[in-house]
C-alpha positions as CSV (number, residue, x, y, z in Angstrom):
1,M,12.2,7.6,6.5
2,E,15.8,8.8,6.7
3,G,17.6,8.5,3.4
4,G,14.4,9.0,1.4
5,F,14.3,5.5,0.0
6,F,11.3,4.3,2.0
7,L,7.9,5.5,3.2
8,V,6.8,4.4,6.6
9,Q,3.1,4.3,7.3
10,H,1.6,3.8,10.7
11,I,-1.9,2.2,10.6
12,D,-4.5,2.1,13.3
13,L,-8.0,1.0,12.3
14,G,-8.7,-0.6,15.6
15,E,-8.0,-4.2,16.6
16,E,-8.8,-5.4,13.1
17,A,-5.7,-3.6,11.5
18,K,-3.0,-2.0,13.5
19,G,0.7,-1.9,12.7
20,M,3.4,-0.4,10.5
21,E,4.0,-0.7,6.8
22,V,7.3,0.0,5.0
23,I,6.9,0.9,1.3
24,G,9.6,1.2,-1.3
25,H,11.6,-0.6,-4.0
26,E,13.1,-3.9,-2.9
27,R,16.9,-3.7,-3.3
28,P,18.9,-6.8,-2.2
29,M,22.4,-5.8,-1.2
30,G,24.5,-4.9,-4.1
31,Q,21.7,-5.2,-6.7
32,E,19.6,-2.7,-8.6
33,P,16.2,-1.7,-7.1
34,S,13.1,-3.7,-8.2
35,A,10.9,-2.3,-10.9
36,D,7.8,-2.6,-8.7
37,V,7.2,-0.7,-5.5
38,K,6.6,-3.3,-2.8
39,S,5.6,-3.1,0.9
40,R,5.4,-5.2,4.0
41,F,2.9,-4.6,6.7
42,Y,3.9,-5.6,10.2
43,S,0.8,-6.3,12.3
44,H,0.5,-5.8,16.1
45,T,-0.4,-9.5,16.2
46,G,2.9,-10.5,14.6
47,D,1.5,-11.2,11.1
48,T,3.2,-9.8,8.0
49,L,1.4,-8.9,4.8
50,D,3.0,-8.1,1.4
51,Y,1.7,-5.8,-1.2
52,T,2.7,-4.5,-4.7
53,Y,2.0,-0.9,-5.7
54,E,1.4,0.8,-9.1
55,L,0.7,4.5,-9.7
56,E,-0.4,5.4,-13.3
57,G,-1.5,9.0,-13.7
58,D,-3.9,9.7,-10.8
59,T,-4.8,6.0,-10.2
60,L,-3.2,3.9,-7.5
61,T,-3.5,0.1,-7.5
62,I,-2.3,-2.0,-4.6
63,W,-2.3,-5.7,-5.0
64,F,-2.3,-8.1,-2.0
65,G,0.9,-10.1,-2.8
66,D,2.0,-9.9,-6.4
67,R,0.9,-7.7,-9.3
68,G,-2.4,-9.1,-10.8
69,S,-3.7,-10.6,-7.5
70,Q,-7.5,-10.9,-7.3
71,A,-7.4,-9.1,-4.0
72,Y,-6.5,-5.4,-4.8
73,Y,-7.2,-1.8,-4.0
74,E,-7.9,0.8,-6.7
75,G,-8.2,4.5,-6.0
76,T,-7.9,7.9,-7.6
77,L,-6.0,10.9,-6.2
78,S,-7.6,14.3,-6.0
79,E,-6.2,17.0,-8.3
80,D,-4.2,18.5,-5.4
81,G,-2.9,15.0,-4.3
82,N,-4.3,15.4,-0.8
83,V,-7.1,12.9,-1.0
84,L,-7.2,9.2,-2.2
85,R,-10.6,7.6,-2.8
86,G,-11.1,4.1,-3.7
87,A,-12.1,0.5,-2.7
88,W,-10.6,-2.9,-1.8
89,H,-11.9,-5.7,-3.9
90,Y,-11.8,-9.3,-2.8
91,P,-12.2,-12.6,-4.8
92,G,-15.8,-13.8,-4.7
93,G,-17.1,-10.3,-4.0
94,G,-16.9,-8.1,-1.0
95,G,-14.4,-5.4,0.0
96,Y,-14.8,-1.9,1.3
97,E,-14.5,1.7,0.3
98,A,-11.6,3.8,1.8
99,V,-10.7,7.5,1.8
100,S,-7.2,8.6,2.8
101,T,-6.4,12.2,3.5
102,R,-2.8,13.6,3.6
103,V,-1.8,14.9,7.0
104,R,1.0,17.5,7.1
């Protein structure tokens, strides 16, 4: 996104998940940026979903809502950084595997 402060991700997984996500540090006007990277997903149905991101080494964790949530994604980046493989985990079991590939 212009300015380099945010990443905008367009998502289209069919009717189940379609929309736009804005990812970056929260920075209320006149304040310092947040320590955590946060995002808000805007669904084609009008719903909004919030996430918290953490990247440690080659492992990306995305929590649904706040850090430590029982609904989370954990994935590993390939050596060249072009592929992210992991899975979403949900409370009580369930979830799904996901593979993301960088498109240039």
